[in-house]
C-alpha positions in Angstrom: 38.5 126.8 120.5 41.7 127.4 118.5 40.9 124.6 116.1 37.4 126.1 115.5 38.9 129.6 114.9 41.4 128.2 112.5 38.7 126.4 110.6 36.8 129.7 110.3 39.9 131.3 108.9 40.2 128.5 106.4 36.6 129.1 105.4 37.4 132.8 104.8 40.5 131.8 102.7 38.1 129.8 100.4 36.0 132.9 99.9 39.1 134.5 98.4 39.5 131.5 96.1 35.9 131.8 94.8 35.9 135.5 94.2 38.2 135.5 91.0 36.8 132.3 89.6 33.4 133.5 88.5 33.8 137.2 87.5 35.5 136.7 84.1 32.6 134.9 82.7 30.1 137.4 84.1 32.0 140.4 82.9 33.2 139.1 79.5 30.2 140.1 77.4 31.0 143.7 78.3 34.8 143.3 78.4 35.5 141.9 74.9 34.0 145.0 73.3 36.1 147.4 75.4 39.2 145.4 74.7 38.5 145.1 71.0 39.0 141.3 70.8 36.9 138.4 69.5 34.3 136.9 71.9 36.1 133.6 72.3 39.3 135.2 73.6 38.0 134.8 77.2 39.3 131.2 76.8 42.9 132.5 76.5 42.7 134.3 79.9 41.0 131.4 81.6 43.5 129.0 80.1 46.5 131.0 81.4 44.9 131.3 84.9 44.3 127.6 85.0 47.7 126.7 83.7 49.3 128.6 86.5 47.1 126.7 89.0 48.1 123.4 87.5 51.8 124.2 87.9 51.5 125.4 91.5 49.3 122.4 92.4 51.9 119.9 91.2 54.6 121.6 93.3 52.3 122.2 96.3 53.6 119.3 98.3 57.2 120.6 98.3 56.2 124.2 98.9 53.9 123.4 101.8 56.5 121.0 103.3 59.1 123.8 103.2 57.1 126.9 104.2 54.0 125.6 105.9 50.3 125.9 105.2 49.9 129.4 106.8 52.7 131.1 104.8 51.7 129.5 101.5 48.0 130.4 102.0 48.7 134.1 102.9 51.2 134.6 100.1 48.9 133.0 97.6 45.9 135.1 98.5 48.2 138.2 98.3 49.2 137.3 94.8 45.6 137.0 93.7 44.8 140.4 95.3 47.6 142.1 93.4 46.6 140.5 90.1 43.0 141.5 90.5 44.0 145.1 91.2 46.1 144.9 88.0 42.9 143.8 86.1 41.1 146.9 87.5 43.7 149.2 85.9 44.3 147.4 82.6 42.7 148.3 79.3 44.7 145.9 77.0 44.1 142.2 76.4 47.9 141.4 76.6 48.1 143.0 80.1 45.2 140.8 81.3 47.0 137.7 79.9 50.2 138.7 81.9 48.2 139.3 85.1 46.5 136.0 84.7 49.8 134.2 85.5 50.0 135.3 89.1 46.3 135.0 89.5 46.6 131.3 88.6 49.8 130.6 90.5 48.2 132.1 93.6 45.3 129.6 93.6 47.0 126.2 93.2 49.1 125.7 96.3 46.6 127.1 98.7 43.8 125.0 97.2 45.8 121.8 97.6 47.0 122.7 101.1 43.6 123.5 102.6 41.8 120.7 100.9 44.3 118.1 102.2 44.3 119.7 105.7 40.5 119.4 106.0 40.4 115.9 104.4 42.8 114.7 107.0 41.6 116.5 110.1 37.8 117.1 109.7 34.6 115.3 108.8 33.1 115.2 105.4 30.5 117.9 106.5 33.4 120.4 107.0 34.7 119.7 103.5 31.3 120.5 102.0 30.9 123.6 104.1 34.5 124.7 103.2 33.6 124.5 99.5 30.3 126.3 100.2 32.5 129.3 101.3 34.2 129.0 97.9 30.6 129.3 96.5 30.0 132.4 98.6 33.0 134.1 96.9 32.0 132.8 93.5 28.4 134.0 93.9 29.4 137.5 95.3 31.8 138.1 92.3 29.2 138.2 89.5 26.7 140.2 91.8 29.3 142.9 92.4 30.2 143.0 88.7 26.5 143.1 87.7 25.9 146.0 90.1 28.6 148.1 88.5 27.5 147.2 84.9 23.8 148.0 85.7 24.9 151.5 86.9 26.7 152.1 83.6 30.2 151.8 85.0 33.0 149.8 83.5 34.0 146.2 84.3 37.3 147.7 85.7 35.4 149.1 88.7 34.0 145.7 89.4 37.5 144.1 89.5 38.7 146.9 91.7 36.0 146.3 94.3 36.8 142.6 94.4 40.5 143.3 94.7 39.9 145.4 97.8 37.9 142.5 99.3 40.9 140.2 98.6 43.2 142.6 100.3 41.0 142.6 103.4 41.2 138.8 103.5 45.0 139.0 103.2 45.1 141.2 106.3 42.9 138.7 108.2 45.4 135.9 107.2 48.4 137.9 108.3 46.8 138.6 111.8 46.1 134.8 112.1 49.7 133.7 111.5 50.4 133.2 115.2 47.3 131.0 115.5 48.5 128.8 112.7 52.0 128.5 114.2 50.6 127.4 117.6 48.1 125.1 116.1 50.5 123.4 113.7 51.1 119.7 113.9 53.4 117.5 111.8 50.6 116.6 109.4 49.5 120.2 108.7 51.8 120.5 105.8 53.0 117.6 103.7 52.9 114.4 105.8 55.5 112.9 103.5 58.1 115.7 103.1 59.9 113.8 100.3 57.3 113.7 97.6 57.0 110.3 95.8 57.4 109.9 92.1 54.1 111.0 90.5 54.3 108.4 87.7 54.9 105.6 90.1 51.8 106.6 92.1 49.8 106.7 88.9 50.9 103.2 87.9 50.7 101.4 91.3 47.7 102.9 93.1 44.4 101.3 91.9 41.8 103.7 90.6 44.0 106.8 90.6 43.9 107.2 86.9 40.1 107.2 86.9 40.0 109.6 89.8 42.2 112.1 87.8 39.8 111.7 84.8 36.8 112.4 87.0 38.3 115.6 88.3 39.2 116.6 84.8 35.6 116.0 83.6 33.9 117.6 86.6 35.9 120.8 86.3 35.3 120.9 82.6 31.5 121.2 83.4 31.9 123.6 86.3 34.3 126.0 84.5 32.8 125.8 81.0 29.3 126.6 82.3 30.6 129.3 84.6 32.6 131.0 81.8 30.2 130.7 78.9 26.7 130.5 80.4 26.3 134.3 80.3 27.4 134.4 76.7 24.9 131.6 76.0 22.1 133.7 77.5 23.0 136.9 75.7 23.7 135.4 72.2 21.3 132.4 72.2 18.4 133.4 74.4 18.4 137.2 74.0 19.2 138.3 77.6 20.7 141.7 78.5 24.3 141.6 79.8 23.5 142.5 83.4 20.6 140.0 83.5 22.9 137.2 82.2 25.5 138.1 84.9 22.8 137.8 87.6 21.8 134.3 86.4 25.5 133.3 86.4 25.5 134.4 90.0 22.5 132.2 90.6 24.4 129.2 89.3 27.2 129.9 91.9 24.6 130.6 94.5 23.2 127.1 93.8 26.7 125.7 94.4 27.0 127.6 97.7 23.5 126.5 99.0 24.1 123.0 97.8 27.4 122.6 99.6 25.9 124.0 102.8 23.1 121.5 102.6 25.5 118.7 101.6 27.3 119.2 104.9 24.2 118.0 106.7 23.5 115.3 104.1 26.9 113.7 104.8 25.3 112.6 108.2 22.9 110.3 106.2 24.7 109.6 102.9 28.1 108.5 101.9 30.4 110.6 99.7 29.8 108.3 96.8 26.0 108.6 97.1 26.3 112.4 97.1 28.4 112.3 93.9 25.6 110.3 92.2 23.0 112.7 93.5 24.9 115.6 92.1 25.2 113.9 88.6 21.4 113.5 88.6 20.7 117.1 89.5 23.0 118.4 86.8 21.3 116.2 84.2 17.9 117.5 85.3 19.2 121.1 85.0 20.5 120.6 81.5 17.1 119.1 80.4 15.4 122.3 81.7 17.8 124.5 79.8 17.2 122.4 76.6 13.5 123.3 76.8 12.6 126.4 74.7 10.6 128.0 77.6 12.0 131.1 79.3 10.4 130.0 82.6 12.8 126.9 82.8 16.0 128.9 82.6 16.1 130.1 86.2 15.5 126.6 87.8 17.9 125.1 85.2 20.7 127.4 86.3 19.9 126.7 90.0 19.7 122.9 89.6 23.1 122.8 87.7 24.6 124.7 90.6 23.0 122.4 93.2 24.2 119.4 91.3 27.8 120.6 91.1 27.7 121.3 94.8 28.5 117.9 96.4 30.7 116.3 93.6 34.0 118.1 94.1 34.2 118.2 97.9 32.9 114.6 98.2 35.6 113.4 95.9 38.3 115.3 97.7 37.2 114.0 101.1 37.5 110.5 99.8 41.1 110.9 98.8 42.8 109.6 102.1 40.1 106.8 102.2 40.6 105.7 98.6 44.4 106.1 98.3 45.8 106.3 101.9 46.9 109.1 104.1 50.6 108.6 103.5 50.6 110.1 100.0 47.4 112.1 100.3 49.0 115.5 100.0 50.8 114.5 96.8 47.7 112.8 95.3 45.6 115.8 96.3 48.0 118.0 94.3 47.7 115.6 91.4 43.9 115.7 91.6 43.9 119.5 91.7 46.3 119.7 88.8 44.1 117.4 86.7 41.0 119.5 87.7 42.8 122.6 86.5 43.9 121.0 83.3 40.2 120.6 82.6 39.7 124.3 83.5 42.6 125.3 81.4 41.8 123.5 78.2 38.1 122.8 77.9 36.5 126.3 78.3 39.1 127.5 75.8 38.3 124.6 73.4 34.5 125.2 73.8 35.0 128.9 73.0 36.8 128.0 69.8 34.1 125.4 68.9 31.3 127.8 69.7 32.7 130.3 67.2 31.6 127.7 64.5 28.7 125.9 66.2 27.1 128.8 68.1 26.7 128.9 71.9 23.6 126.6 71.8 26.1 123.7 71.7 27.0 124.5 75.3 24.3 122.1 76.7 25.3 119.2 74.6 29.0 119.7 75.3 28.3 119.5 79.1 26.0 116.5 78.7 28.9 114.5 77.1 31.2 115.2 80.1 28.5 114.4 82.6 28.1 110.9 81.0 31.9 110.5 81.3 31.8 111.4 85.0 29.2 108.8 85.6 31.2 106.1 83.8 34.6 107.0 85.3 33.3 107.2 89.0 31.9 103.7 88.6 35.3 102.4 87.3 37.2 104.2 90.0 35.1 102.8 92.8 35.4 99.3 91.4 39.2 99.6 91.1 39.6 101.0 94.6 37.4 98.2 96.1 39.3 95.5 94.2 42.6 97.0 95.2 41.7 96.9 98.9 40.4 93.3 98.7 43.7 92.3 97.1 
């Protein structure tokens, strides 16, 4: 009973991770005019958020080993809540950049901690359902923002509403602290308190380099599409701002539904098979968006979301299997850091490129990284298999 309740609280914590991840892209077509900055400046904010997440992910093993999963999770969600409330009352681009620092730092450690906990203690279905709750948060965010924009209110009010939701989740986590303490076992935090040298792990563990590359490429696709798809619809396909925000929400809804369904599919398919299925669905979604027909846009957005759904949680759940439980927390942090390097650099890079090429290049950009994921996952699986044979 306690374990089930704790799992539910972890699910709620992942809602809080998803809420801030999607609203910048949905709100930006309205924000950049109010702020008086170029359209591609969304990449600066996204880059700062992701950079903070990379740093906190890399240090997550030591933090969790020292303070425990519960404390790190509660403190991190609190940081994001305060940062979002700051967004609600900011009217200058520089202030948003400063607030993006705690927003990013708040996400990294809790992400690594909860992913590793679930990978060690629960079945693959729970990992997918966990990330479907991230999708719940990510889908709710643009819907809330679109609602305020459709009523003629500013994007600040959308951020304020989301900040209050985050504060509510912080209170739930605070009340749950005794449950975490009673349920804690030695492997809840970092199973290897003295973190190994990251470079030595990278050199000696077969397939780890390819795994980090896959996480980088996958998060490039997820984050770039999430940040710039609304701008693509507004400036390339002639959509209104609130309509584009709703379609962005549909993309995250696809991720949410897909991860819920993937939890059941894990009973019949392996994690590796689900990754390949996801790659195929993203490819089909991109093809539909390439077509010049308005009727294919909605299913295209939904299919890309459904395709993204199983890839990230399936790769995470394979971490202890591929690389061993001993160093799983440290490797989980490395994978999350690599993922957020992709989130940090690539949406920003695409924004700069789009200022020259136009936002129509978005689909080709994503297709390139989808091909890289396919190649890198094949190489990773081969290296892991050969390493275990040896």
